[in-house]
ZADO-1210 file (C-alpha; in nm, 4 decimals, padded with zeros to 6 digits):
<atoms>
<atom x="00.0502" y="00.0049" z="-00.0389" code="MET" pos="1"/>
<atom x="00.1281" y="00.3064" z="-00.1104" code="HIS" pos="2"/>
<atom x="00.2063" y="00.5183" z="00.1926" code="GLU" pos="3"/>
<atom x="00.2514" y="00.9151" z="00.3413" code="LEU" pos="4"/>
<atom x="00.4626" y="01.1235" z="00.4024" code="THR" pos="5"/>
<atom x="00.5133" y="01.4676" z="00.5319" code="TYR" pos="6"/>
<atom x="00.6952" y="01.6949" z="00.7842" code="THR" pos="7"/>
<atom x="00.4097" y="01.8462" z="01.1026" code="SER" pos="8"/>
<atom x="00.5337" y="02.1702" z="01.1216" code="ILE" pos="9"/>
<atom x="00.3645" y="02.3562" z="01.5079" code="CYS" pos="10"/>
<atom x="00.5075" y="02.6420" z="01.6284" code="ARG" pos="11"/>
<atom x="00.6154" y="02.6872" z="01.9958" code="ASN" pos="12"/>
<atom x="00.7447" y="03.0004" z="02.1648" code="ASN" pos="13"/>
<atom x="00.4942" y="02.8999" z="02.4942" code="GLY" pos="14"/>
<atom x="00.4136" y="02.6245" z="02.7295" code="LEU" pos="15"/>
<atom x="00.1058" y="02.7271" z="02.9755" code="ILE" pos="16"/>
<atom x="-00.0130" y="02.5112" z="03.2056" code="ILE" pos="17"/>
<atom x="-00.3542" y="02.4939" z="03.3778" code="PHE" pos="18"/>
<atom x="-00.3767" y="02.3685" z="03.7231" code="ASP" pos="19"/>
<atom x="-00.7614" y="02.3271" z="03.8798" code="ALA" pos="20"/>
<atom x="-00.5951" y="02.0369" z="04.2018" code="LEU" pos="21"/>
<atom x="-00.7312" y="02.0489" z="04.5022" code="GLY" pos="22"/>
<atom x="-00.4761" y="02.1840" z="04.7445" code="GLU" pos="23"/>
<atom x="-00.4751" y="01.9042" z="04.9038" code="ASP" pos="24"/>
<atom x="-00.3611" y="01.6913" z="04.6664" code="GLU" pos="25"/>
<atom x="00.0269" y="01.6447" z="04.4908" code="LEU" pos="26"/>
<atom x="00.0685" y="01.9609" z="04.3665" code="GLN" pos="27"/>
<atom x="00.2163" y="01.8608" z="04.0055" code="THR" pos="28"/>
<atom x="00.1443" y="02.1250" z="03.8632" code="GLY" pos="29"/>
<atom x="00.3304" y="02.3827" z="03.9860" code="ARG" pos="30"/>
<atom x="00.6692" y="02.1710" z="04.0037" code="ARG" pos="31"/>
<atom x="00.5909" y="02.1231" z="03.6914" code="LEU" pos="32"/>
<atom x="00.6433" y="02.4930" z="03.6885" code="HIS" pos="33"/>
<atom x="00.8707" y="02.4876" z="03.9593" code="GLU" pos="34"/>
<atom x="01.1006" y="02.2706" z="03.6695" code="ASP" pos="35"/>
<atom x="01.0783" y="02.4605" z="03.3623" code="LEU" pos="36"/>
<atom x="01.1519" y="02.8081" z="03.4676" code="LEU" pos="37"/>
<atom x="01.4673" y="02.6985" z="03.5968" code="ASP" pos="38"/>
<atom x="01.5133" y="02.4564" z="03.2719" code="TYR" pos="39"/>
<atom x="01.4402" y="02.7982" z="03.0163" code="SER" pos="40"/>
<atom x="01.6834" y="02.9792" z="03.2392" code="ARG" pos="41"/>
<atom x="01.9451" y="02.6993" z="03.2492" code="GLU" pos="42"/>
<atom x="01.8948" y="02.7118" z="02.8394" code="ILE" pos="43"/>
<atom x="01.8087" y="03.0743" z="02.7710" code="GLY" pos="44"/>
<atom x="01.4428" y="03.0693" z="02.7350" code="ARG" pos="45"/>
<atom x="01.2845" y="03.3247" z="02.9867" code="LEU" pos="46"/>
<atom x="00.9292" y="03.3452" z="03.0445" code="GLY" pos="47"/>
<atom x="00.8320" y="03.0504" z="02.8156" code="TYR" pos="48"/>
<atom x="00.6995" y="02.8347" z="03.0942" code="CYS" pos="49"/>
<atom x="00.3355" y="03.0507" z="03.1863" code="THR" pos="50"/>
<atom x="00.0758" y="02.9244" z="03.5197" code="TYR" pos="51"/>
<atom x="-00.1879" y="02.9571" z="03.6068" code="TYR" pos="52"/>
<atom x="-00.3653" y="02.8694" z="04.0143" code="SER" pos="53"/>
<atom x="-00.7226" y="02.7500" z="03.8464" code="ILE" pos="54"/>
<atom x="-01.0359" y="02.8011" z="04.0924" code="LYS" pos="55"/>
<atom x="-01.3382" y="02.7383" z="03.8535" code="SER" pos="56"/>
<atom x="-01.4521" y="02.7126" z="03.5319" code="LYS" pos="57"/>
<atom x="-01.5049" y="03.1137" z="03.5029" code="GLN" pos="58"/>
<atom x="-01.1604" y="03.1741" z="03.5539" code="MET" pos="59"/>
<atom x="-01.0692" y="02.8610" z="03.3395" code="LEU" pos="60"/>
<atom x="-01.3010" y="03.0285" z="03.0745" code="ILE" pos="61"/>
<atom x="-01.1136" y="03.3524" z="03.1940" code="ALA" pos="62"/>
<atom x="-00.8070" y="03.2127" z="03.1197" code="ALA" pos="63"/>
<atom x="-00.8070" y="03.0682" z="02.7941" code="LEU" pos="64"/>
<atom x="-01.0055" y="03.4058" z="02.6791" code="LYS" pos="65"/>
<atom x="-00.6407" y="03.5622" z="02.8248" code="SER" pos="66"/>
<atom x="-00.4264" y="03.3498" z="02.5316" code="VAL" pos="67"/>
<atom x="-00.6521" y="03.3933" z="02.3411" code="LEU" pos="68"/>
<atom x="-00.5451" y="03.7549" z="02.3241" code="THR" pos="69"/>
<atom x="-00.1529" y="03.7347" z="02.3529" code="GLU" pos="70"/>
<atom x="-00.1838" y="03.4997" z="02.0046" code="CYS" pos="71"/>
<atom x="-00.4205" y="03.7270" z="01.8484" code="LYS" pos="72"/>
<atom x="-00.1067" y="03.9140" z="01.8147" code="SER" pos="73"/>
<atom x="00.0690" y="03.6588" z="01.6780" code="GLY" pos="74"/>
<atom x="00.3502" y="03.7133" z="01.9946" code="VAL" pos="75"/>
<atom x="00.1870" y="03.3009" z="02.1285" code="LEU" pos="76"/>
<atom x="00.1874" y="02.9816" z="01.9385" code="TYR" pos="77"/>
<atom x="00.1570" y="02.7740" z="02.3137" code="PRO" pos="78"/>
<atom x="00.1573" y="02.4060" z="02.4303" code="VAL" pos="79"/>
<atom x="-00.1918" y="02.4253" z="02.6448" code="LEU" pos="80"/>
<atom x="-00.1238" y="02.1905" z="02.9557" code="HIS" pos="81"/>
<atom x="-00.4164" y="02.1140" z="03.1960" code="PHE" pos="82"/>
<atom x="-00.3938" y="02.0016" z="03.5594" code="GLU" pos="83"/>
<atom x="-00.6652" y="01.8355" z="03.6980" code="CYS" pos="84"/>
<atom x="-00.9350" y="01.5300" z="03.7494" code="HIS" pos="85"/>
<atom x="-01.1108" y="01.3926" z="03.4298" code="GLY" pos="86"/>
<atom x="-01.4108" y="01.1988" z="03.3481" code="ASP" pos="87"/>
<atom x="-01.4845" y="01.0923" z="03.0111" code="PRO" pos="88"/>
<atom x="-01.8360" y="01.2431" z="03.0612" code="ASP" pos="89"/>
<atom x="-01.8261" y="01.5398" z="03.2587" code="LYS" pos="90"/>
<atom x="-01.5261" y="01.6253" z="03.1483" code="GLY" pos="91"/>
<atom x="-01.2539" y="01.8251" z="03.3935" code="LEU" pos="92"/>
<atom x="-01.2796" y="01.8223" z="03.7068" code="TYR" pos="93"/>
<atom x="-01.2173" y="02.1880" z="03.8701" code="VAL" pos="94"/>
<atom x="-01.1823" y="02.0835" z="04.2434" code="HIS" pos="95"/>
<atom x="-01.1969" y="02.4005" z="04.4411" code="ALA" pos="96"/>
<atom x="-01.4847" y="02.4954" z="04.2942" code="SER" pos="97"/>
<atom x="-01.6345" y="02.1416" z="04.2007" code="ASP" pos="98"/>
<atom x="-01.7107" y="02.2445" z="03.8568" code="GLU" pos="99"/>
<atom x="-01.6846" y="02.0117" z="03.4971" code="TYR" pos="100"/>
<atom x="-01.5963" y="02.1835" z="03.2259" code="VAL" pos="101"/>
<atom x="-01.7022" y="01.9966" z="02.9191" code="GLY" pos="102"/>
<atom x="-01.4552" y="01.7569" z="02.6857" code="TRP" pos="103"/>
<atom x="-01.6663" y="01.9744" z="02.3778" code="GLU" pos="104"/>
<atom x="-01.6597" y="02.2786" z="02.5615" code="GLU" pos="105"/>
<atom x="-01.2751" y="02.2669" z="02.5700" code="LEU" pos="106"/>
<atom x="-01.2869" y="02.1725" z="02.2241" code="VAL" pos="107"/>
<atom x="-01.4459" y="02.4729" z="02.1598" code="ARG" pos="108"/>
<atom x="-01.1670" y="02.7358" z="02.3556" code="HIS" pos="109"/>
<atom x="-00.9028" y="02.5646" z="02.2347" code="VAL" pos="110"/>
<atom x="-00.9707" y="02.5941" z="01.8999" code="ALA" pos="111"/>
<atom x="-01.0424" y="02.9108" z="01.8981" code="GLU" pos="112"/>
<atom x="-00.7241" y="02.9629" z="01.9824" code="ILE" pos="113"/>
<atom x="-00.6053" y="02.7500" z="01.7090" code="ASN" pos="114"/>
<atom x="-00.7608" y="02.9488" z="01.5332" code="GLU" pos="115"/>
<atom x="-00.6049" y="03.2463" z="01.6180" code="ALA" pos="116"/>
<atom x="-00.2345" y="03.0460" z="01.5391" code="THR" pos="117"/>
<atom x="-00.3135" y="02.9210" z="01.2153" code="ASN" pos="118"/>
<atom x="-00.2632" y="02.5561" z="01.3421" code="ASN" pos="119"/>
<atom x="-00.0260" y="02.5700" z="01.5975" code="ASN" pos="120"/>
<atom x="-00.1480" y="02.4761" z="01.9846" code="VAL" pos="121"/>
<atom x="-00.0353" y="02.2145" z="02.1340" code="GLY" pos="122"/>
<atom x="-00.2189" y="02.0098" z="02.4220" code="VAL" pos="123"/>
<atom x="-00.1476" y="01.7702" z="02.6781" code="VAL" pos="124"/>
<atom x="-00.3623" y="01.6964" z="02.9258" code="LEU" pos="125"/>
<atom x="-00.2435" y="01.5243" z="03.2195" code="ALA" pos="126"/>
<atom x="-00.5743" y="01.3952" z="03.3625" code="ALA" pos="127"/>
<atom x="-00.7429" y="01.1155" z="03.2593" code="CYS" pos="128"/>
<atom x="-00.9396" y="01.0280" z="03.0084" code="PHE" pos="129"/>
<atom x="-00.7788" y="01.3081" z="02.8949" code="GLY" pos="130"/>
<atom x="-00.8092" y="01.1336" z="02.5276" code="PHE" pos="131"/>
<atom x="-01.1975" y="01.1701" z="02.5387" code="GLU" pos="132"/>
<atom x="-01.0856" y="01.6345" z="02.3980" code="VAL" pos="133"/>
<atom x="-00.9872" y="01.3812" z="02.0049" code="SER" pos="134"/>
<atom x="-01.3566" y="01.2517" z="01.9845" code="LYS" pos="135"/>
<atom x="-01.4665" y="01.6597" z="01.8956" code="PHE" pos="136"/>
<atom x="-01.2942" y="01.6066" z="01.5360" code="VAL" pos="137"/>
<atom x="-01.4160" y="01.6073" z="01.2225" code="ASN" pos="138"/>
<atom x="-01.2236" y="01.6255" z="00.9239" code="PHE" pos="139"/>
<atom x="-01.5149" y="01.7981" z="00.7536" code="LYS" pos="140"/>
<atom x="-01.4395" y="02.1980" z="01.0089" code="ALA" pos="141"/>
<atom x="-01.1109" y="02.3332" z="01.1078" code="PRO" pos="142"/>
<atom x="-00.9115" y="02.1395" z="01.3575" code="CYS" pos="143"/>
<atom x="-00.8920" y="02.2712" z="01.6298" code="PRO" pos="144"/>
<atom x="-00.5723" y="02.1684" z="01.7924" code="PHE" pos="145"/>
<atom x="-00.1520" y="02.1219" z="01.6194" code="ASN" pos="146"/>
<atom x="-00.1628" y="01.6822" z="01.8570" code="PHE" pos="147"/>
<atom x="-00.3505" y="01.6508" z="02.1391" code="VAL" pos="148"/>
<atom x="-00.0870" y="01.4494" z="02.4087" code="ILE" pos="149"/>
<atom x="-00.3120" y="01.2281" z="02.6817" code="ALA" pos="150"/>
<atom x="-00.4457" y="00.8861" z="02.8579" code="ALA" pos="151"/>
<atom x="-00.6942" y="00.7529" z="02.7454" code="GLN" pos="152"/>
<atom x="-00.7941" y="00.5975" z="03.1391" code="ASP" pos="153"/>
<atom x="-00.7780" y="00.5894" z="03.5000" code="VAL" pos="154"/>
<atom x="-00.4031" y="00.7501" z="03.6376" code="ILE" pos="155"/>
<atom x="-00.2599" y="00.7776" z="03.8862" code="ARG" pos="156"/>
<atom x="-00.2554" y="01.0857" z="04.1103" code="ALA" pos="157"/>
<atom x="00.1707" y="01.2328" z="04.0328" code="GLY" pos="158"/>
<atom x="00.2598" y="00.8804" z="03.7587" code="GLN" pos="159"/>
<atom x="00.3066" y="01.0726" z="03.5003" code="LEU" pos="160"/>
<atom x="00.5345" y="01.4182" z="03.6393" code="GLN" pos="161"/>
<atom x="00.9016" y="01.3299" z="03.5633" code="ASP" pos="162"/>
<atom x="00.7451" y="01.2116" z="03.2292" code="VAL" pos="163"/>
<atom x="00.5811" y="01.4661" z="03.1804" code="ILE" pos="164"/>
<atom x="00.8638" y="01.6989" z="03.2627" code="ILE" pos="165"/>
<atom x="01.1134" y="01.5050" z="03.0699" code="GLY" pos="166"/>
<atom x="00.8827" y="01.4957" z="02.7584" code="PHE" pos="167"/>
<atom x="00.8661" y="01.9194" z="02.7766" code="TYR" pos="168"/>
<atom x="01.2940" y="01.9706" z="02.8354" code="LYS" pos="169"/>
<atom x="01.3474" y="01.7552" z="02.5560" code="ALA" pos="170"/>
<atom x="01.1584" y="01.9150" z="02.2855" code="THR" pos="171"/>
<atom x="01.1864" y="02.2608" z="02.4789" code="VAL" pos="172"/>
<atom x="01.5370" y="02.2403" z="02.4555" code="ASN" pos="173"/>
<atom x="01.5519" y="02.0525" z="02.0416" code="SER" pos="174"/>
<atom x="01.2405" y="02.2395" z="01.9438" code="GLY" pos="175"/>
<atom x="01.1753" y="01.8602" z="01.8344" code="ASP" pos="176"/>
<atom x="00.7926" y="01.6446" z="01.9546" code="LEU" pos="177"/>
<atom x="00.8782" y="01.3457" z="01.7885" code="GLN" pos="178"/>
<atom x="01.1933" y="01.3504" z="02.0042" code="GLY" pos="179"/>
<atom x="01.0131" y="01.4161" z="02.3569" code="GLY" pos="180"/>
<atom x="00.7711" y="01.1681" z="02.2480" code="LEU" pos="181"/>
<atom x="01.0244" y="00.9166" z="02.3116" code="VAL" pos="182"/>
<atom x="01.0347" y="01.0288" z="02.6593" code="ALA" pos="183"/>
<atom x="00.6231" y="00.9596" z="02.7057" code="LEU" pos="184"/>
<atom x="00.4720" y="00.7048" z="02.9621" code="ASP" pos="185"/>
<atom x="00.3216" y="00.4094" z="02.7173" code="ASP" pos="186"/>
<atom x="-00.0428" y="00.5768" z="02.9122" code="GLN" pos="187"/>
<atom x="00.0076" y="00.8570" z="02.6606" code="LEU" pos="188"/>
<atom x="-00.1302" y="00.8393" z="02.3600" code="MET" pos="189"/>
<atom x="-00.1180" y="01.1210" z="02.0942" code="LEU" pos="190"/>
<atom x="-00.2771" y="01.2146" z="01.8738" code="PHE" pos="191"/>
<atom x="-00.1749" y="01.3965" z="01.5075" code="HIS" pos="192"/>
<atom x="-00.4727" y="01.6207" z="01.4212" code="SER" pos="193"/>
<atom x="-00.3110" y="01.5882" z="01.0503" code="GLY" pos="194"/>
<atom x="-00.2497" y="01.2156" z="01.0390" code="GLU" pos="195"/>
<atom x="-00.5449" y="01.0970" z="01.2044" code="TRP" pos="196"/>
<atom x="-00.7432" y="01.3768" z="00.8732" code="PHE" pos="197"/>
<atom x="-00.5313" y="01.1944" z="00.5664" code="TYR" pos="198"/>
<atom x="-00.6850" y="00.8624" z="00.6848" code="ARG" pos="199"/>
<atom x="-01.0567" y="00.9776" z="00.7548" code="THR" pos="200"/>
<atom x="-01.0561" y="01.1456" z="00.4321" code="LEU" pos="201"/>
<atom x="-00.8947" y="00.8533" z="00.2525" code="ALA" pos="202"/>
<atom x="-01.1551" y="00.6247" z="00.3994" code="THR" pos="203"/>
<atom x="-01.5138" y="00.9119" z="00.3039" code="PHE" pos="204"/>
<atom x="-01.3330" y="00.8860" z="-00.0148" code="MET" pos="205"/>
<atom x="-01.3145" y="00.5152" z="-00.0160" code="VAL" pos="206"/>
<atom x="-01.6991" y="00.4491" z="00.1414" code="MET" pos="207"/>
<atom x="-01.8601" y="00.7505" z="00.1114" code="SER" pos="208"/>
<atom x="-01.7336" y="00.9912" z="-00.2572" code="PHE" pos="209"/>
<atom x="-02.0963" y="00.9178" z="-00.3934" code="ASN" pos="210"/>
<atom x="-02.4140" y="01.0914" z="-00.5270" code="ALA" pos="211"/>
<atom x="-02.5379" y="01.0602" z="-00.1605" code="ALA" pos="212"/>
<atom x="-02.2016" y="01.2085" z="00.0206" code="GLY" pos="213"/>
<atom x="-02.1494" y="01.4066" z="-00.1521" code="ARG" pos="214"/>
<atom x="-02.4593" y="01.6080" z="-00.1651" code="SER" pos="215"/>
<atom x="-02.4632" y="01.6270" z="00.2138" code="GLU" pos="216"/>
<atom x="-02.1405" y="01.7651" z="00.2351" code="ILE" pos="217"/>
<atom x="-02.2578" y="02.0664" z="-00.0048" code="VAL" pos="218"/>
<atom x="-02.5607" y="02.0885" z="00.2375" code="GLU" pos="219"/>
<atom x="-02.2731" y="02.0815" z="00.5719" code="GLN" pos="220"/>
<atom x="-02.0278" y="02.4068" z="00.3354" code="ILE" pos="221"/>
<atom x="-02.3409" y="02.5504" z="00.3184" code="VAL" pos="222"/>
<atom x="-02.4379" y="02.6404" z="00.7287" code="SER" pos="223"/>
<atom x="-02.1265" y="02.6241" z="00.7695" code="SER" pos="224"/>
<atom x="-02.0838" y="02.9571" z="00.5517" code="GLN" pos="225"/>
<atom x="-02.4464" y="03.1606" z="00.6262" code="VAL" pos="226"/>
<atom x="-02.3370" y="03.0634" z="01.0449" code="ALA" pos="227"/>
<atom x="-02.0116" y="03.2981" z="00.8859" code="LYS" pos="228"/>
<atom x="-02.2377" y="03.5330" z="00.7555" code="ALA" pos="229"/>
<atom x="-02.4249" y="03.6137" z="01.0621" code="GLY" pos="230"/>
<atom x="-02.8126" y="03.5878" z="00.8403" code="TYR" pos="231"/>
<atom x="-03.0188" y="03.3356" z="00.5941" code="ARG" pos="232"/>
<atom x="-03.1717" y="03.4030" z="00.2669" code="SER" pos="233"/>
<atom x="-03.2524" y="03.2230" z="-00.0677" code="ARG" pos="234"/>
<atom x="-02.9496" y="03.4698" z="-00.2523" code="ASP" pos="235"/>
<atom x="-02.7359" y="03.3340" z="00.0225" code="LEU" pos="236"/>
<atom x="-02.8258" y="02.9478" z="00.0825" code="VAL" pos="237"/>
<atom x="-02.8460" y="03.0295" z="-00.2796" code="ARG" pos="238"/>
<atom x="-02.5170" y="03.1384" z="-00.3988" code="SER" pos="239"/>
<atom x="-02.3001" y="02.9113" z="-00.1285" code="GLU" pos="240"/>
<atom x="-02.4332" y="02.6183" z="-00.2880" code="ARG" pos="241"/>
<atom x="-02.3499" y="02.6555" z="-00.6417" code="ALA" pos="242"/>
<atom x="-01.9656" y="02.6839" z="-00.4927" code="LYS" pos="243"/>
<atom x="-02.0015" y="02.4502" z="-00.2440" code="ALA" pos="244"/>
<atom x="-02.0962" y="02.1931" z="-00.5221" code="LYS" pos="245"/>
<atom x="-01.8202" y="02.3237" z="-00.7409" code="LYS" pos="246"/>
<atom x="-01.6202" y="02.2170" z="-00.3847" code="PHE" pos="247"/>
<atom x="-01.7429" y="01.8887" z="-00.4352" code="VAL" pos="248"/>
<atom x="-01.7387" y="01.8701" z="-00.8310" code="LYS" pos="249"/>
<atom x="-01.4700" y="01.6406" z="-00.8494" code="SER" pos="250"/>
<atom x="-01.2438" y="01.4199" z="-00.6674" code="PRO" pos="251"/>
<atom x="-00.8957" y="01.6834" z="-00.6594" code="GLN" pos="252"/>
<atom x="-01.1503" y="02.0253" z="-00.5767" code="ASN" pos="253"/>
<atom x="-01.3385" y="01.8145" z="-00.3264" code="PHE" pos="254"/>
<atom x="-00.9251" y="01.7218" z="-00.1022" code="TYR" pos="255"/>
<atom x="-00.7903" y="02.0683" z="-00.1708" code="LYS" pos="256"/>
<atom x="-01.1511" y="02.1985" z="-00.0150" code="HIS" pos="257"/>
<atom x="-01.1177" y="01.9558" z="00.2137" code="ALA" pos="258"/>
<atom x="-00.7477" y="01.9629" z="00.3476" code="SER" pos="259"/>
<atom x="-00.7707" y="02.4358" z="00.3009" code="ARG" pos="260"/>
<atom x="-01.0626" y="02.3414" z="00.5733" code="ASN" pos="261"/>
<atom x="-00.9023" y="02.0554" z="00.7822" code="PHE" pos="262"/>
<atom x="-00.5269" y="02.2873" z="00.8215" code="LEU" pos="263"/>
<atom x="-00.6072" y="02.6454" z="00.8129" code="HIS" pos="264"/>
<atom x="-00.5435" y="02.6702" z="00.4786" code="ASN" pos="265"/>
<atom x="-00.2717" y="02.4209" z="00.4105" code="LYS" pos="266"/>
<atom x="-00.2122" y="02.1759" z="00.1673" code="ILE" pos="267"/>
<atom x="00.1271" y="01.9858" z="00.2477" code="PRO" pos="268"/>
<atom x="00.0348" y="01.6397" z="00.0547" code="ILE" pos="269"/>
<atom x="-00.0160" y="01.6270" z="-00.3000" code="SER" pos="270"/>
<atom x="-00.3038" y="01.5753" z="-00.4825" code="TYR" pos="271"/>
<atom x="-00.0918" y="01.2802" z="-00.7207" code="GLU" pos="272"/>
<atom x="00.0316" y="01.1359" z="-00.3229" code="ASP" pos="273"/>
<atom x="-00.3038" y="01.1400" z="-00.1323" code="PHE" pos="274"/>
<atom x="-00.4959" y="01.0025" z="-00.4813" code="HIS" pos="275"/>
<atom x="-00.1756" y="00.6797" z="-00.4869" code="ALA" pos="276"/>
<atom x="-00.2691" y="00.6393" z="-00.0525" code="PHE" pos="277"/>
<atom x="-00.6948" y="00.6137" z="-00.1001" code="VAL" pos="278"/>
<atom x="-00.6459" y="00.4146" z="-00.4521" code="GLU" pos="279"/>
<atom x="-00.3939" y="00.1765" z="-00.2004" code="GLY" pos="280"/>
<atom x="-00.6877" y="00.1314" z="00.0977" code="LYS" pos="281"/>
<atom x="-00.9633" y="00.0224" z="-00.2699" code="ARG" pos="282"/>
<atom x="-01.0791" y="-00.2779" z="-00.2375" code="PRO" pos="283"/>
<atom x="-00.8924" y="-00.5579" z="-00.4856" code="ARG" pos="284"/>
</atoms>
């Protein structure tokens, strides 16, 4: 089977730690911040790490909006690190206020930051079930983060402390995410949006790029464009539907549209290479 190979670049010049653990628990977030502050000084990267002590859901959202403002100004390309408990159904737990921030709601806020950075946001969740956020990625919408590192199941308090510090030190020093991944515990999984997108899109092209599938995509594109416009009229819908039909008229047009949409206006793989990959997945 023809395989796809490309280099994914995620710019990063800051680590933002959101610590929502209780005061009577292991202070893994605080220790991470202190260790990385010392390390940043050693290698001459002052100001790399920022720490937020989160006492309520409102405070977490406010902190994310503050990060968003910095990213919109073009000065910050962060990894967002969350130190908290997690529930597979309820989301992230803020201990001080006994509140949850749902996974989907969290992804919406992160997606705004990722859009502002042009797909240069990484997410690390030192929380049980943090990998749940990957379920809210849709190949028909812009990716909400460049990558996620998280656990699928329960993790013990403090279990990941040393390996996460090792991951950040290796990544900060080399600038190479792949090098940092070597330091990670096998309970942590990597979700890379670009890799996931091409595999998912290829499966869609094989199984669902037919009349019914194209019609569904057209209506989703129209709905998205109407929502962006902020109003709905017969002329607007007609115009957007005509444009959408052009996008899905051929596999090549659809591929370019889907790539630009999901990968924030980037097409890192040529259609020729993608087409060969798709053909290799077709049943023989």
